[in-house]
C-alpha positions in Angstrom: -22.9 8.9 -17.4 -25.2 6.5 -14.5 -26.9 8.7 -11.8 -24.7 10.2 -9.0 -26.8 8.2 -6.3 -28.6 5.3 -7.1 -26.5 4.0 -10.2 -26.6 0.1 -10.6 -22.4 0.3 -9.8 -22.9 1.8 -6.6 -25.6 -0.5 -5.7 -23.8 -3.7 -6.6 -20.1 -2.3 -5.4 -21.7 -2.4 -2.0 -23.8 -5.3 -2.1 -20.3 -7.2 -3.1 -18.7 -5.4 -0.2 -21.8 -5.9 2.3 -21.4 -9.9 1.3 -17.7 -10.3 2.3 -17.8 -8.3 5.2 -21.0 -10.4 6.5 -19.2 -13.4 5.6 -16.1 -12.5 7.3 -17.9 -11.3 10.3 -20.2 -14.6 10.4 -16.8 -16.9 9.2 -13.6 -15.6 9.4 -11.9 -18.7 9.4 -13.7 -19.8 6.3 -13.2 -16.4 4.5 -9.3 -16.4 5.6 -8.7 -20.3 4.6 -10.7 -20.0 1.1 -9.2 -16.9 0.6 -5.4 -18.8 1.6 -6.3 -21.6 -1.0 -7.6 -19.4 -3.8 -4.3 -17.2 -3.5 -1.8 -19.9 -3.6 -3.7 -22.1 -6.2 -3.4 -18.7 -8.4 0.0 -17.4 -6.9 1.5 -21.4 -8.9 -0.1 -20.6 -12.0 0.2 -17.3 -12.5 3.1 -16.1 -10.4 5.8 -15.9 -13.2 3.1 -13.5 -15.1 2.8 -10.9 -11.7 6.7 -10.8 -11.5 7.1 -10.2 -15.6 4.0 -7.4 -14.9 5.4 -5.7 -11.7 8.8 -5.6 -13.6 7.3 -4.6 -16.7 5.4 -1.9 -15.2 9.1 -0.3 -13.8 9.9 -0.5 -17.3 7.4 1.3 -19.0 7.6 4.0 -16.1 11.2 4.0 -17.1 10.7 4.8 -20.1 8.1 7.5 -20.3 10.0 9.0 -18.2 13.2 9.1 -20.1 11.2 9.1 -23.8 9.8 12.4 -26.2 6.7 11.6 -23.6 8.3 12.9 -20.7 7.8 16.4 -21.3 3.7 16.2 -22.1 1.5 17.9 -18.8 -1.1 16.4 -16.7 -3.6 18.8 -18.2 -3.2 21.5 -20.7 0.0 22.9 -21.7 1.1 25.6 -19.9 -0.6 24.5 -16.1 1.3 24.7 -13.7 1.3 22.2 -10.2 -0.9 23.0 -7.6 1.3 21.9 -4.6 4.8 22.8 -4.2 7.7 20.3 -4.7 8.9 19.3 -1.1 4.7 19.7 -0.1 4.4 17.2 -3.2 6.9 14.9 -2.0 6.0 15.0 1.4 2.0 13.6 0.7 3.9 11.6 -1.7 5.3 9.6 1.6 2.3 8.8 3.4 0.2 7.7 0.5 0.8 4.0 -0.3 2.2 2.5 3.0 1.4 4.6 6.0 0.8 2.0 8.8 2.9 -1.0 6.7 6.0 0.9 7.7 5.6 1.1 11.6 4.1 -2.5 11.4 6.7 -4.3 9.2 9.9 -1.8 10.0 11.7 -4.6 11.9 9.5 -7.3 12.1 9.9 -7.9 7.6 13.7 -7.8 7.5 14.1 -10.7 10.8 11.6 -12.7 9.0 13.3 -12.7 5.7 16.3 -13.3 7.9 15.0 -16.1 10.2 14.4 -17.8 6.3 17.4 -17.3 4.7 20.1 -17.9 7.3 19.4 -21.5 6.3 21.5 -21.3 3.2 24.5 -19.2 4.0 26.3 -17.1 7.0 24.4 -14.9 9.3 26.1 -11.5 7.9 24.8 -13.2 4.4 21.5 -14.1 5.1 21.1 -10.3 7.2 22.3 -8.5 4.0 20.0 -10.4 1.4 17.0 -10.0 4.0 17.3 -6.0 3.9 17.8 -6.8 0.1 14.2 -8.6 -0.6 13.0 -6.0 1.9 13.6 -3.4 -0.2 12.6 -5.1 -3.6 9.0 -5.8 -1.8 8.7 -1.8 -0.8 10.7 0.2 -3.4 10.8 0.4 -7.4 8.7 -2.2 -8.0 5.7 -0.9 -5.5 5.9 2.5 -6.2 6.6 1.9 -10.2 3.0 0.2 -9.9 1.7 3.2 -8.0 2.8 5.8 -10.3 2.1 4.1 -13.9 -1.6 3.7 -12.3 -1.6 7.1 -10.7 -0.5 8.5 -14.1 -2.7 6.9 -16.3 -5.7 8.1 -13.9 -3.9 11.7 -13.9 -3.6 11.9 -17.8 -7.4 10.7 -18.8 -8.5 13.0 -16.1 -6.0 16.2 -16.7 -5.2 16.2 -20.2 -7.9 14.6 -21.9 -10.7 15.8 -20.0 -12.1 12.5 -18.6 -13.1 11.4 -14.9 -11.1 10.3 -12.1 -12.2 6.4 -13.2 -10.1 3.5 -14.7 -13.0 3.4 -16.8 -12.2 6.9 -18.6 -9.0 5.4 -20.2 -10.5 2.6 -22.5 -13.4 5.2 -23.7 -11.1 8.0 -24.6 -8.7 5.2 -26.4 -11.0 3.2 -27.7 -14.2 5.1 -28.3 -17.4 5.1 -27.0 -19.2 1.6 -27.9 -20.9 -0.7 -25.9 -18.2 -3.0 -25.1 -15.8 -0.1 -24.0 -18.7 1.2 -21.5 -19.4 -2.5 -20.2 -15.3 -2.9 -19.8 -15.5 0.5 -18.3 -17.9 -0.5 -15.8 -16.3 -3.9 -14.8 -13.2 -2.0 -14.2 -14.8 0.7 -12.1 -16.5 -2.2 -10.2 -13.3 -4.4 -9.6 -11.5 -1.5 -8.7 -13.8 -0.6 -5.7 -13.9 -3.7 -4.4 -10.2 -3.7 -4.4 -9.9 -0.7 -2.6 -12.6 -1.6 0.2 -11.0 -5.1 1.0 -7.3 -3.6 0.9 -8.1 -0.4 3.2 -10.0 -3.1 5.4 -6.5 -4.9 5.8 -4.7 -2.4 6.7 -7.5 -1.2 9.1 -7.2 -4.8 10.8 -3.0 -4.5 10.9 -3.6 -1.1 12.2 -5.6 -2.3 15.4 -3.3 -5.4 15.8 -0.8 -2.5 16.1 -3.0 -0.1 18.3 -3.5 -3.1 20.4 -0.7 -4.3 21.3 1.3 -1.1 21.8 -1.3 -0.1 24.1 -1.5 -2.9 26.5 2.2 -2.4 26.9 1.7 0.8 27.6 -1.4 0.1 30.1 0.5 -2.9 31.2 -2.6 -5.2 30.1 -1.2 -8.7 29.8 -3.6 -9.9 27.2 -3.4 -7.6 24.3 -6.7 -9.5 22.9 -9.0 -7.6 25.2 -8.3 -4.3 23.5 -9.1 -5.5 20.3 -13.1 -4.5 20.0 -12.6 -1.4 22.2 -9.4 0.0 19.5 -11.5 -1.3 16.7 -14.8 1.1 18.1 -12.5 4.1 18.7 -11.5 3.8 14.8 -14.7 3.7 14.0 -15.9 6.3 15.6 -12.7 8.8 14.5 -13.3 7.9 11.2 -16.7 8.3 11.2 -16.9 12.0 12.3 -14.9 13.0 8.9 -16.3 11.1 7.1 -19.6 13.4 7.2 -17.8 16.5 6.5 -16.0 17.9 3.8 -12.8 16.4 3.3 -10.3 19.5 3.2 -6.8 20.3 4.9 -7.8 18.8 8.2 -7.1 15.3 6.7 -3.9 16.4 5.5 -2.7 17.7 8.5 -3.4 14.4 10.4 -1.4 12.4 7.5 1.4 15.1 7.6 1.4 14.8 11.4 1.6 11.0 11.5 4.3 11.3 8.9 6.6 13.5 11.2 6.2 10.9 14.3 7.2 8.5 12.3 10.3 10.4 10.5 11.4 11.7 13.8 10.7 8.1 15.1 13.4 7.2 12.8 15.6 9.6 13.5 15.9 9.3 17.1 16.4 5.5 17.0 19.3 6.4 14.3 20.9 8.8 16.7 20.7 6.9 19.9 21.2 3.8 17.7 24.3 2.4 16.7 24.5 5.0 13.9 27.9 3.8 12.1 26.1 0.1 12.7 23.2 1.3 10.5 24.8 3.9 8.1 26.7 0.9 7.0 24.1 -1.5 6.2 21.7 1.5 4.7 24.5 2.1 2.1 25.8 -1.7 1.5 22.2 -2.2 1.1 21.3 0.6 -1.2 24.2 -0.3 -3.6 23.3 -4.3 -3.3 19.4 -3.3 -3.9 20.2 -0.6 -6.9 22.5 -2.9 -9.1 20.7 -5.8 -8.5 17.3 -4.3 -8.5 16.1 -5.2 -11.7 17.3 -9.2 -12.3 15.7 -9.5 -8.7 12.5 -8.4 -10.2 12.3 -11.6 -12.8 13.2 -13.8 -9.9 10.5 -16.6 -9.2 11.9 -19.2 -6.9 11.9 -22.2 -9.7 14.0 -24.4 -8.6 14.2 -24.5 -4.7 11.7 -26.4 -2.2 8.4 -25.5 -1.2 9.6 -24.0 1.7 11.4 -21.0 -0.2 8.6 -21.2 -2.2 6.2 -20.3 -0.4 8.5 -17.8 2.3 8.6 -16.2 -2.0 4.5 -16.6 -2.6 4.0 -15.2 1.0 6.1 -12.6 0.4 7.4 -11.1 -2.4 3.8 -12.2 -4.3 1.9 -11.0 -2.1 3.4 -7.5 -1.6 3.0 -6.9 -5.5 -0.5 -7.9 -5.4 -1.4 -6.4 -2.3 -0.1 -2.9 -4.9 -1.8 -3.9 -7.2 -4.9 -3.6 -5.0 -4.1 0.0 -3.2 -3.2 0.7 -7.1 -6.7 2.7 -8.0 -6.8 3.9 -4.4 -3.1 5.8 -4.3 -3.5 6.2 -7.9 -6.9 8.7 -7.3 -4.5 10.1 -4.4 -1.5 10.8 -6.3 -3.3 12.2 -9.4 -5.4 14.5 -7.8 -2.4 16.2 -6.0 -0.2 16.1 -9.3 -2.2 18.3 -11.7 0.1 20.2 -13.8 3.3 18.5 -13.3 4.8 16.9 -16.9 4.9 12.7 -16.9 9.1 12.9 -16.3 8.6 14.9 -13.4 5.6 13.1 -12.0 7.0 9.5 -12.3 11.0 10.5 -10.9 9.3 12.5 -7.8 6.4 9.0 -7.5 8.9 6.1 -7.9 12.0 8.0 -6.6 11.3 9.8 -3.4 8.8 7.4 -1.7 11.7 4.1 -2.0 14.7 6.2 -1.1 12.8 6.4 2.3 11.9 3.1 2.4 15.5 2.2 2.1 16.2 4.7 5.0 13.6 4.0 7.1 13.7 -0.5 6.6 17.7 0.7 6.4 17.2 1.8 10.4 14.5 -0.5 11.9 15.7 -3.6 9.9 19.1 -2.5 11.3 18.6 -2.6 14.7 17.1 -5.9 14.4 19.9 -7.4 13.1 22.2 -5.4 15.3 20.5 -7.5 18.4 20.1 -10.6 16.3 24.3 -10.5 15.3 26.1 -8.6 18.1 23.5 -9.4 20.9 21.0 -11.7 22.5 18.8 -11.9 19.6 15.4 -11.3 21.9 13.9 -9.8 19.3 14.2 -12.3 16.8 12.5 -14.5 19.1 9.7 -12.0 19.8 9.4 -11.8 16.2 9.1 -15.1 15.6 6.0 -15.4 18.3 4.1 -11.9 17.6 4.9 -9.7 14.4 2.4 -7.2 16.1 4.8 -6.5 19.1 8.2 -6.3 17.3 8.5 -2.4 16.6 7.3 -2.2 20.5 10.0 -4.7 22.0 12.5 -2.7 19.6 11.7 0.1 21.2 12.2 -0.8 24.9 15.8 -1.3 24.2 15.9 2.8 23.9 15.1 5.3 26.3 11.8 7.0 26.7 10.0 4.1 25.9 6.8 5.5 27.0 7.2 8.5 25.1 8.4 6.5 21.8 5.4 3.9 22.5 2.7 6.2 22.7 4.2 8.3 19.1 3.9 5.1 17.5 0.5 4.1 18.7 -0.6 7.7 17.7 1.4 7.3 14.7 -0.6 4.0 13.1 -3.8 5.4 14.4 -3.4 8.6 12.6 -2.7 6.8 9.2 -5.6 4.3 9.4 -7.8 7.0 10.5 -6.6 9.1 7.4 -6.2 6.5 5.0 -10.0 5.0 5.5 -11.6 8.6 5.5 -9.7 9.0 2.2 -11.1 5.3 0.7 -14.7 6.2 1.9 -14.9 9.5 -0.4 -12.8 7.7 -3.2 -15.3 4.8 -3.2 -18.4 7.1 -3.0 -16.7 9.1 -6.2 -16.4 6.3 -8.1 -19.6 4.6 -7.6 -21.2 8.2 -8.2 -20.1 7.9 -11.9 -16.7 10.4 -10.6 -18.8 13.0 -8.2 -15.4 14.8 -6.5 -17.8 15.6 -3.7 -19.8 12.9 -2.7 -23.1 13.6 -0.7 -22.4 12.6 2.9 -24.8 9.7 3.2 -22.7 7.8 0.5 -19.7 8.4 2.2 -21.1 7.3 5.6 -22.5 4.1 4.0 -19.1 3.4 2.7 -17.7 4.1 5.7 -19.7 1.6 7.3 -18.8 -0.9 4.7 -15.6 -0.4 5.5 -16.1 -1.0 9.2 -17.7 -4.4 8.7 -15.0 -5.3 6.3 -12.1 -4.3 8.9 -13.8 -5.8 11.5 -14.1 -8.9 9.6 -10.2 -8.8 8.8 -9.9 -8.5 12.7 -12.2 -11.3 13.5 -10.0 -13.4 10.8 -7.2 -12.6 13.1 -4.0 -13.7 11.4 -1.9 -11.5 9.3 -0.9 -13.9 6.9 -4.5 -14.8 6.2 -5.6 -11.1 6.0 -3.0 -10.5 3.1 -4.5 -13.2 1.4 -7.7 -11.9 1.3 -6.4 -8.5 -0.2 -4.4 -10.5 -2.4 -7.8 -12.4 -3.7 -9.9 -9.2 -4.1 -6.6 -7.6 -6.2 -6.2 -11.1 -8.8 -8.2 -9.3 -11.4 -6.1 -6.4 -11.3 -3.2 -8.4 -12.7 -5.4 -8.2 -16.4 -6.7 -5.1 -15.6 -3.5 -2.8 -15.4 -1.6 -3.9 -18.6 -5.0 -3.1 -20.5 -4.9 0.3 -19.2 -1.0 0.9 -19.9 -2.3 0.1 -23.9 -4.7 2.4 -23.2 -2.1 4.9 -22.5 0.3 4.4 -24.8 -2.6 4.7 -27.7 -3.7 7.9 -26.7 -0.2 9.2 -26.1 0.9 8.2 -30.1 -2.5 9.8 -31.0 -1.8 12.9 -29.4 1.6 13.4 -30.5 0.4 13.2 -34.1 -2.0 15.5 -33.7 
């Protein structure tokens, strides 16, 4: 294997990430515009394939969970899980979405509502807007994470390989020149996707924290807080990157999740509880019975406005989850050693999806309550500034200052813990699978993630930031099917033996 500190993979990955960061800092508008144009072209030509793949991964997960392969353990026969099931599920919640839940909780359902009300009554538009949000954040997202995480865990703990995307290729097809080259390319592309994807989340965290902080301390222009907030975040994640990744970061991540859950329960209890629960129950039923056919929808015969909306949200999300899948997959694999394939897939896909249904049911339901039963002030704010929607919603409840502060703290912790974990993961991949990479390499990746995050912040537009993330992950549309083939090839070989 390549050297652990000076491998060509590490050098090239750092160079590519640094070039992207430098370009974004020097010409953020140019980077954003290029990414937007390139992604639009890919979506127009391959949108059907992206949806087919996302739905295909959901069917792969269902098949593996309930097939004869479901009893295979992710580790030696007889191995036991490292974490209890409640602790394992708790860690899954914060793994893949984090700050996105806070950012889009009310903003996304309201955005879909504004588009869909052009085609039907407002109540129908609200119901379908919630359905689309569930589609974007539910089973398909976690099937992508789950299948990639399963592949990584199976080859690392069952087959004795590394936690890298190159491992399945070498194990399934043997050590050869072409498998080494293909695996090397997979590792390189996973590094770039992780780095850019995390930088995008860092930027969204900055946008939300600055907006909430501006309201909390009565600053009229949130933009003046952008660089100070960004600097504090960089300082916060640079310190733990120099230390071992121990229980401290897990505690911070769990604290952020507890704050988020507490916030959701607070709004459910003090808000129009019956209205929200009616929406959640109806939305859950609509989603469960409609999710499989909806996963094959491509907005094929609609006008350009609807096509743009579909590409800008659902297609973008599917690419976004693919961009995060190496990082989240490695994390999920690490905490899932000893579980069977069946319990792994059911836990990874079902539990976080149910949480997303509750989360968006509460936040989205409050947005619809305002739009349909009150003065629609949230919708007006959402049209102007997605960053401010969550805080505007909290203003309608008692103790707004406390809930604002709690949201800011949760967003801050989600971002910091994600960046620290990503820094470790990037250093691990770049050093050939070393699970304890040196502090120097981790710090270098922390600096690059900070520079990439600054580039995303300077791009300034959330839509363009999402396009940059999507562009970094286009290759994974083709990589993930190869990994699935490797998994089935090795599973069949194991059963025969």
